[in-house]
C-alpha positions in Angstrom: 26.1 81.5 153.1 28.3 84.4 154.1 32.0 84.5 153.9 34.7 86.7 155.2 38.3 86.6 154.7 40.8 87.2 152.0 39.8 86.5 148.6 43.2 85.8 147.6 45.0 82.6 147.6 42.3 80.4 146.3 40.4 82.0 143.7 42.2 81.0 140.7 44.9 83.2 141.8 44.3 85.7 144.4 42.0 88.5 145.5 42.5 92.0 144.3 43.5 93.3 147.7 46.3 90.8 147.7 47.1 91.5 144.1 47.6 95.1 145.0 50.1 94.2 147.7 51.8 91.4 145.8 50.9 89.1 148.6 48.5 86.3 149.2 46.2 85.8 152.0 44.5 82.4 152.5 41.1 81.1 152.2 37.5 82.0 152.5 34.1 81.2 151.3 31.3 82.7 149.5 28.5 84.5 151.1 26.1 87.2 150.3 27.8 89.5 152.7 31.4 89.0 153.6 34.5 90.4 155.0 36.8 90.5 152.2 40.4 89.5 151.9 43.2 91.6 152.9 46.7 92.5 151.8 49.5 91.4 153.9 50.6 94.2 156.3 54.2 93.6 155.5 55.4 92.5 152.0 58.1 90.4 153.7 56.0 89.0 156.4 57.0 85.4 156.9 55.3 82.3 155.7 51.8 83.2 154.9 48.4 82.3 155.8 47.4 79.1 154.2 49.8 76.9 156.1 49.1 78.7 159.3 52.5 80.2 159.8 52.5 83.6 161.6 51.2 86.3 159.3 49.6 86.6 155.9 53.0 87.2 154.4 54.6 85.9 151.3 53.8 82.3 151.6 50.8 80.8 150.0 49.9 77.6 148.4 49.3 76.3 145.0 46.9 74.1 146.8 46.1 74.6 150.4 47.6 78.0 150.8 47.7 79.8 147.6 46.1 77.5 145.2 44.0 76.3 148.0 40.8 77.8 149.4 40.5 81.3 148.4 40.3 84.0 150.9 37.9 85.2 148.4 34.5 86.6 148.6 32.9 86.1 151.9 30.2 87.4 154.0 29.3 88.6 157.4 25.8 87.4 157.5 23.7 84.3 156.8 23.3 84.5 153.1 24.8 83.1 149.9 26.5 85.3 147.4 25.2 83.5 144.5 21.6 83.8 145.7 21.6 87.2 147.3 24.3 89.1 145.4 22.6 92.0 143.6 22.6 91.8 139.8 23.6 94.8 137.8 21.1 96.4 135.5 21.0 95.1 131.9 22.7 98.3 130.6 25.7 97.9 132.9 29.2 98.3 131.3 30.9 95.5 129.4 33.7 93.0 130.2 35.7 95.2 132.4 32.6 96.3 134.4 33.6 94.8 137.7 37.1 96.2 137.6 35.9 99.6 136.6 33.3 99.6 139.4 35.9 98.6 142.0 38.4 101.2 140.7 35.8 104.0 141.0 34.9 103.0 144.5 38.3 103.9 146.0 37.6 101.1 148.6 40.7 99.2 149.7 38.6 96.1 150.5 36.6 96.0 147.3 37.5 93.3 144.8 36.7 92.3 141.3 36.7 88.8 139.8 36.3 87.4 136.4 33.6 84.7 136.1 36.3 82.1 136.0 38.0 83.4 139.1 34.8 83.6 141.0 33.9 80.0 140.0 37.3 78.9 141.2 36.8 80.7 144.4 33.5 79.1 145.1 35.0 75.7 144.4 37.8 76.4 146.9 35.3 77.5 149.5 33.6 74.1 149.1 36.9 72.5 150.0 38.3 71.8 146.6 40.8 73.5 144.2 42.6 72.8 141.0 46.3 72.8 141.2 49.5 70.8 141.6 49.5 70.5 145.4 52.4 72.6 146.5 52.6 75.5 149.0 55.2 78.1 148.2 57.0 80.9 149.9 59.5 83.6 148.9 62.9 83.3 150.5 66.2 85.2 150.2 66.9 86.8 146.9 63.3 86.6 145.8 63.5 82.9 145.1 60.4 80.8 145.4 60.7 77.8 147.6 58.3 74.9 148.1 57.1 75.0 151.7 54.9 71.9 151.6 53.7 69.2 149.3 50.2 67.8 149.7 50.2 64.0 150.0 48.9 62.2 146.9 49.0 65.4 144.7 50.6 65.6 141.3 53.6 67.3 142.8 53.9 64.5 145.4 53.8 61.9 142.7 56.4 63.8 140.7 58.8 63.6 143.7 58.8 67.2 144.7 59.4 67.9 148.4 59.6 70.7 150.9 62.7 72.9 150.5 62.9 72.5 146.7 63.3 75.7 144.8 60.8 76.5 142.0 62.9 78.1 139.4 60.3 78.4 136.6 56.7 77.5 135.7 56.6 76.9 131.9 58.6 79.6 130.3 58.1 82.0 133.3 61.0 82.5 135.7 59.8 82.6 139.3 62.6 84.5 141.1 61.3 87.9 142.1 57.7 87.2 141.3 55.0 88.0 143.9 53.8 84.8 145.5 50.3 85.5 144.3 51.5 85.4 140.6 53.3 82.2 141.2 50.1 80.7 142.6 48.1 81.9 139.6 50.6 80.3 137.3 50.5 77.1 139.2 46.7 77.0 139.0 46.6 78.0 135.3 43.1 78.2 134.0 41.6 76.1 136.7 41.2 73.1 134.4 41.8 69.6 135.8 44.2 67.6 133.7 45.9 70.6 132.1 49.7 70.2 131.8 52.4 72.4 133.3 56.2 72.1 133.4 58.1 73.0 136.5 61.8 73.8 136.7 63.0 72.6 140.1 66.3 73.0 142.0 67.5 70.9 144.9 71.0 71.6 146.1 73.3 71.3 143.1 70.7 69.4 141.1 68.2 71.0 138.7 65.6 69.3 136.5 62.3 69.9 134.8 59.2 67.9 135.7 55.9 67.8 133.8 52.7 67.4 135.9 49.0 67.6 135.2 46.8 69.7 137.5 44.1 67.9 139.4 41.2 68.7 141.6 42.4 68.3 145.2 40.8 68.5 148.6 41.8 71.3 150.8 42.8 70.5 154.4 41.6 73.5 156.4 41.6 71.7 159.8 44.5 69.9 161.4 44.0 68.2 164.7 46.9 67.1 166.9 46.1 65.2 170.1 48.8 65.2 172.8 48.7 62.5 175.6 49.1 64.9 178.5 48.3 68.2 176.9 45.6 70.2 175.0 44.2 69.1 171.7 45.6 71.5 169.1 43.1 72.4 166.4 44.6 74.4 163.6 42.1 76.1 161.4 43.6 77.6 158.2 40.3 79.0 156.8 36.6 78.7 157.3 35.7 76.5 154.3 32.7 74.3 154.1 32.5 71.7 156.9 35.1 73.3 159.2 32.6 73.9 162.0 31.7 70.2 162.2 35.3 69.2 162.1 36.1 71.4 165.0 33.1 70.2 167.0 34.3 66.6 166.4 37.8 67.5 167.6 36.5 69.0 170.8 35.0 65.6 171.9 37.3 63.7 174.3 39.6 66.7 174.7 40.0 66.2 178.4 43.1 68.4 178.6 41.6 71.4 176.9 41.6 72.7 173.3 44.1 75.1 171.8 42.3 76.7 168.8 45.1 77.9 166.5 43.8 80.7 164.2 47.2 82.1 163.3 47.3 83.1 159.6 43.6 82.4 159.2 42.3 85.2 156.9 38.6 84.3 157.1 36.1 82.4 155.1 32.5 81.4 155.4 30.8 83.3 158.2 28.5 80.4 158.7 31.4 78.1 159.4 33.0 80.6 161.9 29.6 80.7 163.7 29.4 76.9 163.6 32.9 76.8 165.2 31.8 79.2 167.9 28.8 76.9 168.5 31.2 74.1 169.4 32.1 76.1 172.5 29.0 78.0 173.3 25.5 77.2 174.4 23.7 79.7 172.1 23.9 83.4 172.4 25.3 86.3 170.3 28.4 85.9 168.2 28.3 89.2 166.3 26.1 91.8 164.7 26.7 93.4 161.3 25.0 96.1 159.2 24.3 96.0 155.5 23.5 99.5 154.2 22.5 100.5 157.8 20.3 97.5 158.5 21.3 95.5 161.6 21.6 91.8 161.5 22.7 89.3 164.2 24.6 86.0 164.2 23.9 83.5 167.0 25.6 80.4 168.1 23.6 77.1 168.2 22.6 75.6 171.5 24.4 72.7 173.0 28.1 73.4 172.6 30.8 72.3 175.1 31.0 75.1 177.6 33.3 73.3 180.1 36.4 72.2 178.1 39.2 74.7 178.8 39.8 76.8 175.7 42.7 78.9 174.6 42.7 80.7 171.2 46.0 81.5 169.5 46.1 84.5 167.1 48.6 86.7 165.3 48.8 89.5 162.8 47.6 87.1 160.1 44.4 86.4 161.9 41.7 88.4 160.2 38.1 88.9 159.3 35.9 85.9 160.3 38.7 84.5 162.4 38.8 87.8 164.3 35.0 87.7 164.7 35.3 84.2 166.2 38.2 84.9 168.6 36.7 88.2 169.6 33.3 86.6 170.3 34.8 83.9 172.4 36.8 86.5 174.3 33.8 88.8 174.9 31.7 85.9 176.0 34.3 84.9 178.6 34.6 81.5 177.0 38.3 81.6 175.9 41.6 83.1 176.8 43.1 84.7 173.7 46.9 84.5 173.4 49.5 85.6 170.8 49.8 89.0 169.2 47.3 91.6 168.0 45.2 90.5 165.0 45.0 92.2 161.6 42.0 94.4 162.1 39.6 93.7 159.2 36.0 94.1 160.2 34.2 95.4 157.1 31.5 93.6 155.2 31.4 93.2 151.4 28.5 92.3 149.2 28.9 90.9 145.7 27.3 92.3 142.5 27.1 90.1 139.5 27.5 91.9 136.2 26.1 90.9 132.7 29.5 89.5 131.6 29.6 87.2 134.6 32.3 89.2 136.4 31.7 90.0 140.1 32.4 93.2 142.0 32.4 93.2 145.8 32.0 96.5 147.5 32.0 97.4 151.2 28.5 97.8 152.6 29.0 97.8 156.4 30.9 96.6 159.4 30.4 93.9 162.0 30.6 94.3 165.8 31.4 91.8 168.6 29.1 90.9 171.4 30.3 93.8 173.6 29.7 96.2 170.8 33.3 96.8 169.8 34.5 96.8 166.2 37.8 95.2 165.1 38.2 97.3 162.0 41.5 99.1 162.1 42.3 97.9 165.6 42.2 94.1 165.7 41.8 91.9 168.7 44.3 92.5 171.6 45.2 89.1 173.2 44.7 88.5 176.9 48.2 87.1 177.0 50.9 88.4 174.7 53.2 85.7 173.3 56.4 87.2 171.8 57.8 85.9 168.5 60.6 84.1 170.3 58.3 82.1 172.5 56.7 78.7 171.7 53.0 79.5 171.8 52.0 75.9 172.5 54.3 75.9 175.5 53.0 79.2 176.6 49.5 77.9 176.4 50.3 75.2 178.9 50.7 77.8 181.6 47.3 79.3 180.6 45.7 75.9 180.7 47.1 75.2 184.1 45.5 78.5 185.3 42.2 77.3 183.8 42.3 74.1 185.8 42.9 71.8 182.8 44.1 68.3 184.0 47.8 67.9 183.6 
């Protein structure tokens, strides 16, 4: 399987691109070839990707956003990193081999992972992660605030809630820390059952709570059905099973589908293609090259080609999410609304080194059905929705123009 996307928020901590920027991008999945994670374009850019808020800014999740599925190693073609990643020669360098290889490459999208990080990343791509179950964001003064608490998680059972301030993790003060480092601390060594103490503030009250990390399920797809409006399908990342979940959501969506890809930093290419297949009856989704060799990705036959479709994007939409939105746009299947996407269209391939570490280096780029590339340019929406507008409300006008029943 291939994956694209940011290798950040989920792999045990974050991908190297995100580490360099001090930000976290959300989710992804492994693949032999992938479009790697990306740093946030603006260190102060809003709420982050995992939760699907605007751009891949400072918010991420211990679980679903930062600790959640990693925007880690991904791919732009139908292969699996574990199976097709090239293996370094026996005489390759030692423990720091992956990091040294990436450093020498000078490639902004190349990433290095320890064996443990890569294992955590693969787990996240499969829809699981080890953590406490909180999403966090940086707010005024560099404080770290809990943005969301996953139901049934250790944090939920401990009584934590959205809006609480995370003052410290163990002996480490959180104020001023990059969100990615906070996420890494919350995840620890990716060991279920391992203890962690959290210093929490809520208004004038402050206290310390001890929790044990657990293996939790990621929630990459959220479906909201409206009685007289479109079915809103929010996809945070292309992890395993997302395509099938989207296809199921499309059924009985008589008033149209609003596919929300804001803050989606990528993931498994196969799942992005499966998502495209829910709306297409076969045909080209994208082409990509690996060391100059052209490959093509096709949608499966039998998708719903009649349901009105609007795709919502923003500056945090990147990689496989850009491939999907661009393909639906090029095929005339969807109206894309929102703001210009990130512009990440390169393909990475993993190399496994003798010490178990993994280096991912850029080997090519992908192109959309009309031949254009998104690298450095992104996808321009058909309808621009400004920051002050309600995108769901704006989509209603578009759906009316598409003839969706009111």
